[in-house]
N, C-alpha and C positions, 0 to 999 in steps of 0.2 A: 619407779616409773608409774605414771598415772596416765591412763588412756580414757578419754572422755568422748561420749557419743554426741553431745550437743553442748557447746560452751555456754549458751544462754541458760539452759536448765541447770547445769552443774557449776555455776559461777562461784559458789561458796567453796567447793572443793578446789577449784583453780586458785582462788585467793589464798587459801590455807597452804596449798602446796608451794606457792611462791615464797612464803615465809621461811620454809625449811629447804628451799632450793631443790625440790623434787622435779625432775624433768617431766614435761607434760606433752602428750600427743593428743590431738583432738580432731574429730571429724567435723569439719566446718562448712556451713552453708555460706552463701555470698553475703549475708547480713550478720555474720557472727563477729563478735569482738575478739580480737587476737591478743589482747593484753595478757601477759604471763603464760602464753602458749608457746612452746618451743618448736613443735612441728605441727603444722596444720595440713590435714589431708582434705582436699576439697571434695565435697560430695553433697548429695541431697539428704538433709537430716530431717525433713518433714515427713517423709513416707517411711513407715516401719520396715517395709521390705527392702528399701534402699539401704537403710542402716544395717539390716541383717546381712545383706550382700557385702557391704564394706567390712563388717566383722569377719565374715567368711574369707574374704580376700586377704585381710590382715593375718588371720590365723594360718592360711595357706602359705603366705610369704614367710612367716616366722618358721614354719616347718621346713621350708626350702632353705632358709639361712642356717638352720641347725643341722641340715643334712639328713633329716628324717625322711624326706621324700625327694625324688629327683624331678628335674624340670621336664623329663621325658614322659612322666606319668600324665595321662589325661586328667583334666580338671575334675571330672565327676567321681573318680575313684579314690582320691586322696582324703578329702574332707567333705562330708555331705552338707550342703547349704541348709537343709531342713533343720539342722540342729540349732540354727541361729534365729529361728522364727518361733514366736510364742503362739501356741494353739490352745484354746480353752479345752480342758478335758471333757466338759459337758458337751461341747460342740462336736468333738471327735466321736464320742459315744453316740450322739444323735445321728451323725453321718453314717456310722457303722450300722445302726439299726435300720436306717432308711435304705441302705444298700442291701442289707439282708432281706428286707421286705420286698424290694424290687426284684431281687433274685428269685425269691419264693413265688412271687406273682408271675414271673416269666416262666418258671417251671410248671406252674399250674396251667398257664395258658397253652403251653406246648403239649401237655398231657391231656387236655380237655378234648373229648370227641366232637366232631363237627356235626351239628344238628341241622334240621331243615330250616330253623329260624335264623341260624347264623350263616347258612350256605348262601352263596350268591344266586340270585334268580336268573334263569336262562334268558338270554336276550332274543327277542323275536326278530326274525329277518324281514317281516312284513312292514315294519315301521320305517325302514330306511328309505323307501321310495316316496314317502309322503312329504309334502312341503307344507310349511306353516301358512295358513290363509289369513292369520290375524295380523293386521298392520298396527303395531304398537304406537306409532307416532300419531295415528288418527284417533286413538282412544282419548276420552276426556281425562 
């Protein structure tokens, strides 16, 4: 059995599988060629997250057909969809460092004492009764 994410990209594998009669399942977009494809699953193959979700749904359905999971189990508990998305390890480390720095900055901000320069200035009640005498529309 051959499962293809995009028939346009994997056309060579599809051609070679047709020579030896290997059944082929493919996630196909609307513009995909269906030659030598036995089962076409319509989906968006342009977005990486859409393909990841389709692989997740296919894996979940295979587990259901095998009897490994029940149809009564909620979707989130059986197979995690995060496993089907590629994340760059450097990007993950960078996000973790940024989150740790933000947490540390928040802790420092909470523990810092309030000084007179950071404290809010008291509002004078004398200013409330005054009206503005400047007419902005008359100024040049």
